[in-house]
N, C-alpha and C positions, 0 to 999 in steps of 0.2 A: 105416771109416777113423775112429778119433776121437785129440782132442788129449786133453793130459794131462788138461784140466779136463774130458773128458769129453764136452766139445762134438763134434758131426758138421764132418767139416771141409767146405769148401766145393769146390766143382770148381776154382774158381784155385789152391785150399792143395793139393787131389788131385794136377793135372795136374802142377805146380812137382815134388811128390814121385817124381812116375813119372820126368819129366823126367831127377828129379836122378838115380835110379836106371838106368834105361835109356839116356840120353839123348836128343837134338831129335825132334820129333814135325816130319814135314810138315805143310803148311799145310790137305789133304786131312782131315788126321786129325786136327787141332786142330777145325775145321766142322764134323766129324762128331760129335765127342764135347759142342763147345759146344752142338751145335742138338739131340741127341739124347740124351746120357750118359742113363740111367733114373733117376736121381737127382736130378738138376740142369741137365739140358739144356733147352733152352727152350721147345723143341715138346713137351719131357714132360711141364714141371710149370709153366709162367707164357706162353702163346703171349697177344698181344694184337693184337686187329686195329681196325680201324676208328679215326676220330678221336683216340679218347679213349686208343687205343692207341699202339703201336710203330711201323705203317706202315699204309698204306692201298691198296688195291688196287683194278682198275678196278671192280669188279663193287659196292665200297664205294661209286665216288664216284657211280654213277646205276643205275636199275635198267631204263635203255636197254641197257648191256653185257650184262648173262646173260639178258635179250628178243633179244637179234640173234643174240646164239648159240644162242637155242633155236628160232630160227628156221631157220639156219643147217643146225641137227645134222635137223631134219626136212627140211630140201632133200634135203642126202645120204642119209638115207634112202629117199626115193624117187626117188634118183638109184641106188640100190644096187638097186631094183626091187621095193622095201616088203616088206623080206619080214617073216613072220610074228612070227620073232623077233631081238633086238637086244640085241645087252649093251651102253650105253650107262654107261662111267665117265666119274669126273674124276678125277685125280689131283693128291695137295694140295688137298681142298676148303674149305679154311679154315674158314667159321662154315656154309658153306652156300649162304650169300647167290647167288653166282654158278645154281648145282641150283636154288635153286628159283625164282630170277628166269626163267631159262629154261625150266621144265618149264610154268611161268604161261602164255610165250606160245605155248609148243608147244601146248598147248590147242584151236590153231590149226585143227591136225590130230591129232583124237582118233587115229585109226589105229594113227599112229607112237606115243603115248605105250602104246597097250593092246601094241606089239611090244617096248616096252621093259622090259628086266631092269635097277634101278639098283644102281651096285656105285661104291661110294668106295675108293680108294687113300689109306689113313689110317692112320698108323704114332703117331699123338699121342694120350691120351685123352683127354684136356680138349678136344679138337676133336672129336674121335667123339660125347663126350654129346651137346654143342651141336650136331653134325649130324644126330646123332637126332631131339633135339627140332624143330628146323626143318623137317626133312626124312620126318617121321614120316608121313603120307599119303603119300609113295612108296613107301613100302616098302624102302630101304634095305641092303643087303649092304655088307658092311666087307673091304676085303683090304688086306692088309700091302706086298705086293708087285703089279705089272706079272703075272710070272706065276700069281699066285692066282685067277687072274680063269677063270672057267668058259670052256670051250671049247665047238664046234659051234652058233656062229653071228657074224656078222661083228661088227664093232668098232666102237662109235661114241666115240672118248675127246678129252676136255677137260681139257688142265692149262695152266691160268693165273698166274704166278709161281711154278711148279714148280720151273724149271731151274735156276734161280740159289740154290736150297737144297741144291741136288746139289753134294758137295764138288770141290773143284782143287786142283792142286800149281800152285807156281809156280817158276820159273825166269829167273833173273837171267845181263844176260851180263855175265860182267868181262875186264877185261884178260887172266886164264889161260884164258878160256874160261866154257862156260856151266856153271852152279853153283845147286842148289837152294834154293829158302827154306825155311827151317826153324822151328819156333818153338823156342827154349830159353831157359837163363836168363843172367839178365846177372850181373856182379859183385857184386848182393846179393839176390839170389836173385830179383828178378821174372824174368816171362816177358818172353821179349826176341826179336824175329827176329838169325836170323845165316846164312850162307849155307854149304854142305857143295860141294865139287866134285860134276859129275854130267854123265857119260856119257850126252850125249841127242843127238840132232840135233833143231834147229831151224832157223827161218828167220833170214834174215839183220839185224838188228837190232843199234840204236846200241849201245856203252858204259853200261852200267848201265839197260839196257832190262828191261821185269816181260813173262815172257811165259807165259801161263797154259792148263793142259790137264786137261781135267775128262773122266778116265777113268767116271766116274757118268754126267754127261751122258750120250758115247757111247753107253755100256751098255743107258743107257735107249732110245734112237733108233734103234738097234740091234734091240731085242728087240719094241720096237714095230713097228717098219719088217718085222722075222720075221712078228710076229701078224698083219698088215693084210694084206701079201703072201698067205698063205696062208688066209686065211679071211675076208678081204676087211673093208669098212667105210674110215674116213679119221679122223684125231687131227687135233684142231686147238691148237695150243700157241702160249700168249701169253706175252712176256717181255720184260723190254729184254736189249739188248744188239748191238753192228754187228753186219752182213751180212758183215762179209767179216772173217777176223784183222787185229786191231791189235794191242800190244805195252801193256803198261798195267797198273796194280796195280787191279784193282775190286772188291778185297775190302774189304767196306763192315760194320759192324755199328752196327745202326739201334736208337735207345730212344727213345721218346716223340717220334720222329718227326727224332727228330735224330743225325745222325752222330755216332759217337763211334771210339775206339780199341779195335780188333778183343782187342786182348790187355787189355785192362783191367778185365771185367765177364764174363769167360769164362761162358755159358750165361745171362746176364740180359738179353742183346739179340738180336732176329734177324742171320743173320750171314750175308750173301750175296756171291755174284761174279755176275758175269753173263755169261748165254745165250751160248754160244760156238755160234751159228746153223753156221757153215759146217762145223764136226763133227760137229753136228749132225745136216744133212740128209744130207753127208755118210753118216754112219752107217745112218739108212737108208735109202737109195738103192743102198747097197750090200747091204743088206739085202732089196732084190729090191722096196720100194714103191717109187713117186715121192713127191718132194717140190717143195713151195714156199715163198717168203716173200715177203711185203708191209710194209710199215710197217702199223702198226695203225688209224692215225690212214684211210691209205688204205681198208686190209680194212672197219672200220668204215661209213665212205660206202658203198663200193660193196655194201655190204648193206641200204644205210638209212637210216644212224641219223638225218640230218638230215629224213629226213622225219617218222620217229619222233620228235624234238625236236619238229617244231612241230605236231605233234597233240599234243603233252604240252603242249604253251604254249597250246592253244587249249582244249584241256580245263582247265587250270589256268590261267588269265591273272595269277595273284594269283603265280603260280610260272614265272613265264616268264626270269624275272630270272637264277632260280635255275638254272636248266633249259641257257640259252644258254652259263653257265659251266662249268655237267657238259657238256655237250658242247664247248666248247674244252678243256679238263682234257682228257680220254678222246681228243680227234685234232688238237689245237692240233700242231702245228712245233717248238713249244716248251714245249710240256706232254709229255704222255706218246703223243701222235702219232706223233712220230719216232723216238724214243730205244726205245720199245717198238715189237716186231716180231709176226706173226702167221706162224708156218710151220704147213703143211697138209703132212700125210702120209697117203697114198691109194694103194688100187687101183682102177682102172676109170677113171668120168667124172669129167673136172675137180673141184672142190668149188667151188659159188657163191666168188667174190670171188678166184680162185687162176687164171683164166682170164688168157691174153695177152691184153696191153695193145691 
C-alpha cells in the first residue's frame, strides 16, 4: 500500500487503515502484527539486542547464564540414560549467545555434544543470519515452529524470554461485566485502546482490573508437553512473570531500554507481556508431562552459579567487581532473580534444580 506521493505506508498507517475498514483488533492480533509483520514487524526487520539495542537478556548479562544452562542440559541428557541421539533446540535464540555459551560449557561432556542435533526455532530473518554466523561450528538447522522439529529422539529445549513475545488478549472488568480491550481509532485517527463486551468467564477481580490470557503461550506449552511426554526429554523455559495468576496490564514496549506507549510506534519497539506461568504449566501437565517452577535466582544458585562466579573472579581479578555485579543482576531479588522464573517441563527423572526442597 502506498500514499499518493508514492511513499510506502508505515505499519502504523497501515493498521489505522485496516481498523478503519474492518473494525478494532484485539491486543493479541496487534502484538502479532507489531512483532512479525513481514514488511515492518520488529523481529522481521529491526531486532536490536544488547546494551546498544532495545533490551538485554540474561545470556547477554553474563556468560555464566548460558554456561549454567549448558551444564544443565548435559546433566538432563545423562538422566535420560545418555541416548545416542537427542534433538537440542532453542526457541527464540536471539543472537545465539545463550546457545554458544551453553555448547562451550557442555564440552565437559563430549559424548553429549556428539549426541546433539542442534535446531533453532526462529522466524526472524535478521536473527537467523546472526545465529548462522555465531553458531556455524555447531551446524544448526532452523525451524519456524515446534512442530517442525524432527521426530525419533528425545527433545532437550531451551526458551529464554520467548513466552513474553507470544501474544496475549486483555480483558477488563467494567460495571456492566467483562469487556475485551481492543486497539481501535481515536477521533483524530490515531491508534487508541477501547473496550467491547466479552462473554468470558474470569476470576473475581476489582472494577477496572485487567486480566490477560495468552492462547499462544498455552498452545506452545501444550505442544511442548505432548512432545516430551511422548518422546522423552525436558525443556527449560525462563521468562519474567508471576508464579500465580494476578490481574494487571503487563503489555509494554521497549525501545533503547526505555518504556514507551505500545501504540506510539508499531513495529519499531519490542512488544511483550508477562509469561502466564500458571497457565503454561497447567497446559504442559494436561498434555502428559511433569512441570515445575522456581525463581531464576534460586535456580541458578542451585546449579552453582556462585561457585562459577568465584572461579571467574579468581581467574580475572581485574574483573571481580564486574562479575559480582553480573551475578547480582542475574540472581538478586531486586534484579532478575525474583521477577524472572525458571520453568521445567519433563518426562521421567526430575531435572537438576527442580527437586523438592
